[in-house]
GUVOGU-542877 format. One record per residue (C-alpha): residue number from 1; residue in three letters; x, z, y. Coordinates in steps of 0.25 Angstrom, whole numbers. Layout:
<rs>
 num residuo    c1    c3    c2
 NUM     ALA     X     Z     Y
...
</rs>
This chain:
<rs>
 num residuo    c1    c3    c2
   1     MET   233   -22    90
   2     PRO   225   -11    94
   3     SER   231   -10   108
   4     PHE   228   -25   109
   5     PHE   214   -24   106
   6     LYS   212   -12   115
   7     GLN   219   -19   127
   8     ARG   210   -32   124
   9     LYS   198   -23   124
  10     LYS   201   -17   137
  11     LYS   204   -30   143
  12     THR   191   -36   138
  13     ASN   183   -24   143
  14     SER   189   -25   157
  15     GLU   186   -40   157
  16     ASP   172   -38   153
  17     HIS   171   -27   164
  18     LYS   176   -37   175
  19     GLU   167   -48   170
  20     SER   155   -39   170
  21     GLY   158   -34   184
  22     ARG   161   -49   188
  23     ASP   147   -53   182
  24     GLN   139   -41   187
  25     PRO   135   -47   200
  26     ASN   130   -59   194
  27     ASN   122   -52   183
  28     ARG   116   -43   193
  29     SER   112   -55   202
  30     LEU   106   -62   189
  31     GLU    98   -49   185
  32     PHE    87   -51   196
  33     ILE    79   -64   199
  34     HIS    84   -72   210
  35     ASP    76   -76   222
  36     SER    79   -91   220
  37     ILE    69   -98   210
  38     SER    79  -109   206
  39     ILE    90   -98   202
  40     ASN    79   -91   194
  41     LEU    75  -103   187
  42     ASP    89  -107   184
  43     MET    91   -93   179
  44     ILE    79   -94   170
  45     LYS    84  -107   164
  46     GLN    98  -102   162
  47     LYS    93   -89   155
  48     THR    84   -97   146
  49     GLY    93  -108   143
  50     ASN    85  -118   150
  51     SER    75  -117   138
  52     SER    65  -128   137
  53     ASP    53  -118   135
  54     ILE    55  -111   149
  55     VAL    45  -118   158
  56     ILE    48  -117   173
  57     ARG    37  -122   183
  58     THR    41  -122   198
  59     LEU    29  -122   208
  60     ASN    28  -121   223
  61     ILE    16  -112   226
  62     SER    16  -110   241
  63     LEU     9  -120   250
  64     HIS    17  -118   263
  65     SER    31  -114   258
  66     GLU    37  -118   245
  67     ILE    38  -106   236
  68     LYS    45  -111   223
  69     THR    39  -104   211
  70     ALA    42  -106   196
  71     VAL    34  -102   184
  72     VAL    43  -100   171
  73     TYR    38   -97   157
  74     VAL    42  -100   143
  75     GLU    34  -110   136
  76     GLY    27  -106   123
  77     ILE    26   -91   125
  78     VAL    17   -92   137
  79     ASP     2   -95   140
  80     SER     4  -109   146
  81     ILE   -11  -109   150
  82     SER   -10   -96   158
  83     ILE     3  -101   165
  84     ASN    -3  -114   170
  85     ASP   -18  -109   173
  86     PHE   -15   -95   179
  87     LEU    -1   -96   184
  88     ILE     4  -110   188
  89     GLU   -10  -115   192
  90     SER   -13  -102   200
  91     MET     0  -103   208
  92     MET    -2  -118   211
  93     LYS   -16  -118   215
  94     ASN   -18  -105   223
  95     HIS   -17  -111   237
  96     ALA   -23   -99   244
  97     LEU   -12   -90   239
  98     GLN    -1  -100   240
  99     GLU    -2  -100   255
 100     LYS     2   -85   255
 101     LEU    14   -86   246
 102     THR    28   -83   252
 103     ARG    41   -81   245
 104     GLU    39   -66   247
 105     ASN    25   -64   241
 106     ALA    25   -75   231
 107     LEU    26   -67   219
 108     GLU    16   -57   224
 109     VAL     6   -67   227
 110     ILE     8   -75   214
 111     SER     6   -62   206
 112     ASN    -6   -56   213
 113     ASN   -14   -69   217
 114     ILE    -9   -81   209
 115     VAL    -6   -78   195
 116     ALA   -18   -76   187
 117     LEU   -11   -69   175
 118     GLY    -9   -55   171
 119     SER     4   -48   168
 120     ILE    12   -51   181
 121     LYS    25   -44   183
 122     LEU    37   -45   193
 123     VAL    51   -48   188
 124     SER    64   -46   195
 125     ASN    75   -48   185
 126     TRP    79   -58   175
 127     GLU    78   -49   163
 128     GLN    63   -47   165
 129     LEU    61   -61   170
 130     LEU    67   -67   157
 131     LEU    60   -57   148
 132     SER    47   -60   154
 133     LEU    49   -75   153
 134     MET    53   -74   138
 135     ALA    41   -65   135
 136     GLY    31   -76   139
 137     GLU    29   -73   154
 138     THR    29   -83   165
 139     LEU    38   -81   177
 140     ILE    35   -84   191
 141     LEU    47   -86   200
 142     VAL    46   -88   216
 143     ASP    57   -94   224
 144     GLY    63   -83   234
 145     THR    59   -71   225
 146     ASN    68   -63   216
 147     GLU    56   -59   207
 148     ALA    47   -66   197
 149     LEU    33   -64   191
 150     SER    31   -63   176
 151     VAL    17   -67   172
 152     GLY    12   -64   158
 153     THR     9   -77   151
 154     GLN    13   -74   137
 155     GLY     6   -83   127
 156     GLY    10   -95   118
 157     GLU     6   -98   104
 158     THR     3   -86    95
 159     ARG    -3   -84    82
 160     SER   -18   -80    82
 161     ILE   -23   -67    76
 162     GLU   -24   -69    61
 163     GLU   -27   -60    48
 164     PRO   -14   -52    44
 165     SER    -7   -59    32
 166     THR     0   -47    27
 167     GLN   -10   -36    28
 168     VAL   -23   -43    23
 169     ALA   -35   -33    23
 170     VAL   -48   -35    16
 171     ARG   -56   -27    27
 172     GLY   -52   -26    41
 173     SER   -46   -34    53
 174     ARG   -42   -48    51
 175     SER   -33   -49    63
 176     GLY   -18   -48    62
 177     PHE    -6   -47    72
 178     THR     1   -59    77
 179     GLU    14   -61    83
 180     SER    10   -58    97
 181     ILE    12   -44   101
 182     ARG     1   -44   112
 183     THR    -9   -49   102
 184     ASN    -5   -39    92
 185     THR    -7   -27   102
 186     ALA   -20   -33   106
 187     LEU   -25   -33    92
 188     VAL   -23   -18    91
 189     ARG   -29   -16   105
 190     ARG   -42   -22   100
 191     ILE   -43   -12    89
 192     ILE   -38     1    97
 193     LYS   -45     0   111
 194     ASN   -38    12   116
 195     PRO   -30    14   129
 196     ASP   -21    24   121
 197     LEU   -16    12   113
 198     TRP    -2    11   120
 199     LEU     8     0   119
 200     GLU    23     0   123
 201     SER    30   -13   124
 202     MET    45   -16   123
 203     LYS    54   -27   121
 204     ILE    64   -27   109
 205     GLY    75   -37   106
 206     LYS    86   -42   116
 207     ALA    84   -56   113
 208     THR    69   -57   108
 209     GLN    63   -46   118
 210     THR    52   -44   108
 211     ASP    40   -36   113
 212     VAL    37   -24   105
 213     VAL    25   -15   107
 214     ILE    23     0   103
 215     MET     8     3   101
 216     TYR     2    17    99
 217     ILE   -10    25   103
 218     ASN    -6    36   113
 219     GLY   -11    49   109
 220     ILE   -11    46    94
 221     ALA     3    41    91
 222     ASN    14    51    90
 223     GLU    22    51   103
 224     LYS    35    54    96
 225     ILE    33    43    86
 226     VAL    30    33    98
 227     GLU    42    37   105
 228     GLU    50    36    92
 229     VAL    45    21    91
 230     ARG    48    18   105
 231     GLN    62    23   105
 232     ARG    65    16    92
 233     LEU    60     3    98
 234     LYS    68     5   110
 235     ARG    81     7   102
 236     ILE    80    -7    96
 237     ASN    91   -16   102
 238     ILE    91   -29    94
 239     ASP    91   -44    98
 240     GLY    77   -47    93
 241     ILE    65   -42    87
 242     LEU    58   -53    79
 243     GLU    48   -45    70
 244     SER    43   -31    69
 245     GLY    52   -29    57
 246     TYR    64   -29    67
 247     ILE    57   -17    74
 248     GLU    54   -10    60
 249     GLN    68   -11    55
 250     LEU    74    -5    69
 251     ILE    65     7    71
 252     GLU    62    12    56
 253     ASP    66    26    53
 254     GLN    74    23    40
 255     THR    80     9    37
 256     MET    85    12    22
 257     THR    72    11    15
 258     THR    63     0    10
 259     PHE    51     7    15
 260     PRO    45     2    28
 261     THR    44    14    38
 262     LEU    36     5    48
 263     TYR    23    -2    45
 264     HIS    20   -16    49
 265     THR     6   -22    50
 266     GLU    -1   -35    56
 267     ARG   -15   -29    56
 268     PRO   -20   -23    69
 269     ASP   -30   -14    63
 270     MET   -18    -7    55
 271     VAL   -10    -5    68
 272     ALA   -23     1    75
 273     GLY   -25    10    63
 274     ASN   -11    15    63
 275     LEU   -11    17    78
 276     LEU   -23    26    77
 277     GLU   -15    34    67
 278     GLY    -4    36    77
 279     ARG     6    26    73
 280     ILE    13    16    82
 281     ALA    13     1    81
 282     ILE    25    -8    85
 283     PHE    21   -22    89
 284     VAL    32   -33    89
 285     ASP    30   -46    96
 286     GLY    31   -58    87
 287     THR    26   -52    74
 288     PRO    12   -48    68
 289     PHE    18   -36    61
 290     VAL    16   -22    69
 291     LEU    24   -10    65
 292     ILE    18     4    64
 293     ALA    25    17    65
 294     PRO    26    27    59
 295     THR    23    23    45
 296     ILE    21    31    32
 297     PHE    22    26    17
 298     ILE     7    26    14
 299     GLN     4    17    26
 300     PHE     9     5    18
 301     PHE    -2     7     8
 302     GLN   -13     7    18
 303     ALA   -21    -6    21
 304     ALA   -30    -9    32
 305     GLU   -42   -10    24
 306     ASP   -40     4    19
 307     TYR   -46    10    32
 308     TYR   -58     0    32
 309     ALA   -62     3    17
 310     ARG   -68    16    11
 311     PHE   -58    27     9
 312     ASP   -60    27    -6
 313     ILE   -57    12    -7
 314     ALA   -45    13     3
 315     THR   -39    25    -6
 316     ALA   -40    17   -19
 317     LEU   -33     5   -13
 318     ARG   -22    14    -7
 319     LEU   -20    21   -20
 320     LEU   -19     7   -26
 321     ARG    -9     3   -16
 322     VAL     0    15   -19
 323     ILE    -1    12   -34
 324     ILE     3    -3   -31
 325     PHE    15     2   -23
 326     PHE    20    10   -35
 327     ILE    17    -1   -45
 328     SER    25   -11   -36
 329     ILE    37    -1   -36
 330     ILE    38     4   -51
 331     GLY    31    -8   -59
 332     PRO    43   -14   -65
 333     SER    51    -1   -65
 334     ALA    40     6   -73
 335     TYR    41    -6   -83
 336     ILE    56    -5   -84
 337     ALA    56    10   -86
 338     ALA    45     9   -97
 339     THR    51    -2  -105
 340     THR    65     2  -104
 341     PHE    65    18  -105
 342     HIS    51    23  -107
 343     GLN    45    14  -118
 344     GLU    38    27  -124
 345     MET    29    27  -111
 346     LEU    23    13  -115
 347     PRO    11    12  -125
 348     THR    16     7  -138
 349     GLN     8    -6  -138
 350     LEU    13    -9  -124
 351     LEU    27    -6  -127
 352     ILE    27   -15  -139
 353     ALA    21   -26  -131
 354     ILE    32   -25  -120
 355     SER    43   -24  -130
 356     ALA    38   -37  -137
 357     GLN    38   -44  -124
 358     ARG    52   -39  -120
 359     GLU    58   -43  -133
 360     ALA    62   -57  -129
 361     VAL    66   -52  -115
 362     PRO    81   -51  -114
 363     PHE    82   -42  -101
 364     PRO    79   -27  -100
 365     ALA    66   -23   -92
 366     PHE    74   -21   -79
 367     VAL    80   -35   -79
 368     GLU    67   -41   -83
 369     ALA    60   -33   -71
 370     MET    71   -37   -61
 371     ILE    70   -52   -65
 372     MET    54   -52   -63
 373     GLU    55   -44   -50
 374     VAL    65   -52   -43
 375     THR    58   -65   -48
 376     PHE    44   -60   -42
 377     GLU    51   -56   -29
 378     ILE    57   -70   -28
 379     LEU    43   -76   -30
 380     ARG    37   -67   -20
 381     GLU    47   -70    -9
 382     ALA    46   -85   -12
 383     GLY    31   -84   -11
 384     ILE    32   -77     3
 385     ARG    42   -87     8
 386     MET    35  -100     3
 387     PRO    24  -107    11
 388     ARG    10  -100     9
 389     ALA     4  -112     2
 390     ILE    14  -111   -10
 391     GLY    20   -97    -8
 392     ALA     9   -90   -17
 393     ALA     8  -101   -27
 394     VAL    23  -100   -29
 395     SER    23   -85   -31
 396     ILE    12   -86   -41
 397     VAL    16   -98   -49
 398     GLY    31   -93   -48
 399     ALA    27   -79   -54
 400     LEU    18   -85   -65
 401     VAL    28   -96   -69
 402     ILE    41   -87   -68
 403     GLY    34   -75   -75
 404     GLN    29   -83   -87
 405     ALA    42   -91   -88
 406     ALA    50   -78   -88
 407     VAL    41   -72   -99
 408     GLN    42   -85  -108
 409     ALA    57   -85  -106
 410     GLY    58   -71  -110
 411     ILE    65   -66   -98
 412     VAL    54   -56   -94
 413     SER    42   -50  -102
 414     PRO    28   -52   -98
 415     ALA    26   -37   -96
 416     MET    37   -37   -85
 417     VAL    30   -49   -78
 418     ILE    17   -41   -78
 419     VAL    24   -29   -72
 420     VAL    32   -37   -61
 421     ALA    19   -45   -57
 422     ILE    11   -32   -56
 423     THR    22   -26   -47
 424     ALA    22   -38   -38
 425     ILE     7   -38   -36
 426     ALA     8   -23   -33
 427     SER    18   -26   -22
 428     PHE     9   -37   -16
 429     ALA    -3   -27   -16
 430     THR     5   -17    -7
 431     PRO    -2   -17     7
 432     SER    11   -17    15
 433     PHE    22   -27    12
 434     ALA    33   -18    18
 435     ILE    30    -7     7
 436     ALA    28   -18    -4
 437     ILE    42   -24    -2
 438     SER    48   -10    -2
 439     ALA    42    -8   -16
 440     ARG    47   -21   -20
 441     LEU    62   -16   -17
 442     ILE    60    -2   -23
 443     ARG    54    -8   -36
 444     PHE    68   -13   -40
 445     LEU    74     1   -38
 446     PHE    63     6   -47
 447     MET    67    -4   -57
 448     ILE    81     0   -57
 449     THR    78    15   -59
 450     ALA    68    12   -70
 451     ALA    78     3   -77
 452     THR    89    14   -76
 453     PHE    81    27   -79
 454     GLY    67    23   -82
 455     PHE    55    30   -77
 456     TYR    64    42   -73
 457     GLY    71    32   -63
 458     ILE    57    27   -58
 459     ILE    54    42   -55
 460     LEU    67    44   -48
 461     ALA    65    32   -40
 462     PHE    52    37   -36
 463     ILE    57    50   -32
 464     MET    68    43   -23
 465     LEU    58    34   -17
 466     THR    49    46   -13
 467     VAL    60    53    -7
 468     HIS    64    41     1
 469     LEU    50    39     6
 470     CYS    49    53    10
 471     ASP    62    52    18
 472     LEU    57    40    26
 473     ARG    51    42    40
 474     SER    44    32    50
 475     PHE    46    37    64
 476     GLY    48    51    59
 477     VAL    35    51    51
 478     PRO    37    54    36
 479     TYR    36    41    28
 480     MET    28    48    17
 481     SER    19    56    25
 482     PRO     8    62    23
 483     PHE    14    64     9
 484     ALA    28    68    13
 485     PRO    26    78    20
 486     PHE    13    80    14
 487     SER     1    81    23
 488     PRO   -13    82    16
 489     LYS   -20    80    29
 490     ASN   -14    67    32
 491     ALA   -16    61    18
 492     GLY   -29    56    20
 493     ASP   -24    42    24
 494     THR   -13    39    14
 495     VAL   -15    35    -1
 496     VAL   -30    41     0
 497     ARG   -38    37    12
 498     LEU   -49    46    16
 499     PRO   -61    42    23
 500     TRP   -61    39    38
 501     TRP   -69    51    41
 502     ALA   -59    60    34
 503     LEU   -46    54    42
 504     LYS   -48    63    54
 505     GLN   -33    64    58
 506     ARG   -22    54    60
 507     PRO    -9    56    53
 508     PRO    -2    68    61
 509     PHE    12    64    57
 510     ILE    10    50    65
 511     SER     0    53    76
 512     ASN     0    62    88
 513     GLU    -8    75    90
 514     ASN   -20    66    91
 515     ASN   -23    66    76
 516     ILE   -38    66    76
 517     ARG   -43    52    73
 518     GLN   -58    55    72
 519     GLY   -69    65    75
 520     LYS   -75    75    67
 521     ASP   -85    73    56
 522     GLN   -83    58    54
 523     LYS   -88    59    40
 524     PRO  -101    50    38
 525     HIS  -114    59    37
 526     PRO  -125    51    30
 527     PRO  -139    56    32
 528     THR  -144    66    22
 529     ASN  -157    58    19
 530     ARG  -153    49     8
 531     GLY  -166    41     8
 532     MET  -166    26    10
 533     VAL  -170    21    23
 534     ASN  -179    10    17
 535     SER  -187    21    10
 536     HIS  -190    28    23
 537     THR  -194    14    29
 538     ARG  -203    11    18
 539     LYS  -211    25    19
 540     SER  -213    22    34
 541     ASP  -218     9    31
 542     GLN  -228    14    21
 543     ASN  -233    25    31
 544     GLU  -236    14    41
 545     SER  -243     6    31
</rs>
């Protein structure tokens, strides 16, 4: 048997080698564009499966000699008005230049004098020609020429700029990213009007050929991190990229964790703020969510309006969000530990009330909490997947009806319903959905440890969670910085946000050597005279009278 497979394998390899050698001249001849326009158009139809959305318009643009020309584009992803007004009409009505056209100079005359559109490039092989066609560009083929012109006519129906739906801010910009990558990069360009804002484009996905753009500020971003991002993106070899989540899972530092090591946002002002700190933004065509790298843990508790409000208000809100995060993790587990192992920690009257409520409940506190948590997760998922008109109503009514019915049936206690409801609201109050869903998963692990060891299990789980967070990296940057390793100079924009005049430096573990973000002595200096302006005006009026 082994010898049979070996011989067959050798035979197959030799046959493949002969077939590849036999097909090599044909493949080589098909690599470059032919000088016959009919052969080229037949090849385009063959390569695209004679698809109905491939539009081919043939023209005769020379007055004296017939020079057959073809305009090819994909309907729906191009700007049809630009093609008709500035391309086809210009080629047909420019009689002065049509007299100068010959087969030798046709492409040069068309590109320099006839086509009134920008982004014109010369294409000589089939791979570039087909990629340009599928990217929304218009091809101009001339009979007798083995090259073609590719004109940038991308367009089609796109979603207009709207307010972000996942990151609503009380104060700040109301514009959000769309599914068009050029619209998204332009939104950031409008905020940061600096030539040092550099963009690097690449295509990822063998089938989709998705446009991916790296954006960073030269001189502020760390060159090593930029190179690391560039190399990780170039290593991706996959059939298709449909959303930025594909990229996130393929370039993250550690996969065996529930915590996100890349931040995603659909707000241009948040991307601009992170770029000014030295981070790198990754834009993916077809999605409004932009990735930001590197990312630290405390970044998921920062909202856009924190930087627009006063520092004391922003600090109070951030502290509240951190408390909310811990409540969403240990809410049910603390109740389980207190009612199962540590009843002496509860006040006597509260303990008597809880015991009276749980007297008719046949399940232990752990099973009770698991039933309610799973039920709330089902209601939450149902509310998301259902239409918006009835999704919220189903979630609210379902929670009220099921909770009340479960209490009346004696399946759960009223105290457990209150604890699970507060935990669910706390998970909704977390600014970032990525960190909120991580807390939802970790909550079940804390419930298991609390049901096994009580508060000792919760403390042990917290120690393991802290060690795990300190072990994470985001493009080489410690996930828990500036707390671990601790850097007091860089703790001014973490849980506590200092005033803008005190934030003199960028995070040095992210940015380049250019760490200074503002000039000296930016603290406001009010005048020493505290007298009212109106009183001075009144005295001058009295003197004049």
